Structures are given as structure tokens and as C-alpha cells.
C-alpha positions, 0 to 999 in steps of 0.5 A, a space after each residue: 461491489 460486495 460479498 455476502 459471504 467469504 470465498 473466491 473472487 466470483 462472490 464479489 458482485 454488484 449489489 445495491 445497498 443503502 447509502 452509508 451513514 455520515 457521522 459527525 466526523 465522517 466525510 462522504 466521498 464520491 469515488 473516482 478511483 480505488 487501489 486494489 491491494 492484496 489485503 482486499 483479497 484476504 478480506 474477501 477470503 475471510 483471512 482478517 475475520 479474527 482481526 476486525 469485526 466484519 458485517 455483511 454485505 461487505 464492501 472491501 477496499 481501503 484505498 480511495 480517491 474521489 470528491 467530497 459530497 458531504 461532511 459531518 458537522 464536526 469536520 473542519 478540513 473538508 467541504 463539498 467539492 474537495 478532491 481527496 485521497 484516503 486510506 479508509 481503514 475503519 475499526 470494522 469492515 463493512 463500508 469499504 471503498 469498492 463503491 460509488 459512495 464511501 464514508 471516510 473518517 476525516 482522520 483518513 483523508 488528505 488533499 489529492 495531489 494536483 499532479 496525479 491522475 485519479 488512477 495514480 491518486 487512488 493507488 497511492 494511499 495504502 502502498 505509499 503509507 506502508 512503504 513510508 511507515 516501514 522505512 521510518 520504523 527502521 529509521 532510514 536516513 542519510 547515507 544508508 544502504 537499504 534493501 527493498 524486497 519485491 521492489 517492482 511491486 505496489 509497496 516496493 516501487 514506492 519504498 525504493 523512491 522514498 528511501 532515496 528521498 529519506 537520504 539513502 545513498 544506495 537502494 538495492 531492489 530485489 525483483 525478478 529479472 524482467 523487472 530489473 530495468 523498471 527497478 533501475 529507473 526508480 533509482 535502485 540497483 536491481 538484484 534477482 530475488 530467490 536463492 542466493 540473494 545474500 551473495 548477490 546483495 553482497 556483490 553490490 554492498 560487500 559490508 552488508 546493508 543498514 536497513 531492510 524492508 521485507 514483503 514475504 517473510 520466511 526464507 527472504 526474511 532470514 536471508 535479510 537478517 544475515 545482511 544486517 549489522 543491526 537486527 532492529 533495522 529489519 522491517 517486515 509487513 508480512 511475518 510478525 512472528 518471524 521478524 520479532 524472533 529476529 529482533 526486527 519490527 512488524 509494520 501494519 500500516 496505520 491511517 495518518 492524514 499527516 503522512 498521506 499529505 506528505 506523500 501527496 506533496 512529494 508527488 506534486 514536487 515530482 519526487 515520487 511517482 505511482 506506477 499503475 500497471 492496469 485499470 479496471 472498471 469497478 464492475 470488474 473487481 473480481 477480475 482484478 482480484 484474480 490478477 493480483 492473486 496471480 502475482 507478478 503485478 508491476 506497481 498497482 492495479 486500480 478500479 475506476 468508478 
């Protein structure tokens, strides 16, 4: 599924393109499932044009679960037939994961967790790495009280679980009221998002919180800063300028085979679950984009190949 120019979801159509090249340290993967992420929509609309070199026809997508077809001569960790997951972010944008065959640098891949379905495995990499790397950036550890915004979303629902895994005693999950039971099932104390958030958080944690993971920027980011005793423990994945002004850290997820393997291990140890709200066939990628752009997705959307 590719685009020939930037624009709306309707431009994301099936195209026949040449098989991708397999470089010396590249693994060719036959796709089974692909997580759909908000950044995919930003790529399609051209919002990352200034951040990465881009080439058309452009296949979006950075999440992947599939089976190795071939490996370049310098690849040591994978052979044909291996089941893998990957956060396949390359240095440019062209050969994405919304495709039957995907060229993945070896550094972007890890073994697929045995206990995960293909859909769950395909939904894990980007959101899971984002959550884990953001929590590590603010040094979440034993005894902390942590606030996670959008706690029912793709990144948020994994961050809630990972915060507990890292030792947080209390995790507060900001979410719409319809998602409070879901957030509670993940191990967090839910509070309603929106105006008045600081008062609702202080009702749960009168002394404030030790660390915050922000997904929105703006008012939510400013409110989060009021709850912290140490501004450096504020992480945002949405607002690099705003979080820097407040003394916190901006997190843009990085490929890491080590981190991805750790997340897969947590799934196999039954300490982490991926919630897939809905799956689509690959050919319905445009519909999946419309759904995710509409907001209110609980967990992840996945394309199945």
C-alpha cells in the first residue's frame, strides 16, 4: 500500500512495485502483521518531509511482524524461516512495512515473542519501544508514582504496564471515563483527562508524582509540570519545544534490538500484554488511517497480510 504524493487516506492505494533490495546487513521479511500508528498518517500527509529524505512511490509503516525470507551476507542473527518483529525505521522513508515484502536492517529486528499472536506482535514494536524508552528517560524505578497520559492508547496502555514492571508503586492513568475499567485492568488508578486534571491527580497522590509521560503537549504538558517535584522527570513524545522549556525531555523512539528483545521477553513471561482493538486487511489501510485519525482508539490497530 503506497502513495505517489502527499495527501489524505484516499491516496493510500495498492501498487505493484519492484521487490526491495537486500543489502549486506538487511533482512528481507515476508509480512504477517503491521501496527498502524499516528506517525504513519503524518508521513502520508507529508508532515515528516523535513525530517527524513522521502522517495515516491512511498510505502508507509514502521511496525512489523513476519517471517524471514532472506538475509544479506553480513547478517548473523537471522536466517530464512525465523519469525521476527521489528521497528523498521530506516534513515529515509520509502520501503515501509505496509507491504508483502519488507527490507529490514538487522539492527531493527528481534525474535517474535512466542506467546503473542501475529497481530499482537505486529502492534508491539513502535508503541512498546516508545513507552519503554520514555520511562527509562525519566528513570522510573522502585517506589515511584507515575502519571501516564492517554493511558488507554497504543503507547499509554503499554507504558502503564511497563511502569509497574520497572517498579512504580502507583501508576495514575489519565483517560476518558469510558476507558477507566480498561485502564484499571492494566494496573493503574484511572483519572479523567481534561480540565481539572491536576486536582484529580492530587486526590490520588496528594504529594504529586515522581514522573510523567505526556502524549499531547500544550495544556496537558503544563498541567503535568505542576504535579512534579523534579521537572527533569517529565517526558513528552509530542512537544519537543514545550517540554524543553519546562526542563523535561523529548523522546523520539529509536530502533533498538536489545529493547525490543526485552519487550518480547516480558510478553513471554506474561508481564506485558498488547491490546489489539481492531484488525484490517492490508488493502484496507486507508480505512485504518481514517479510524486512527478519528481518535479514541483503545490499544492498537493492525493490518494483517
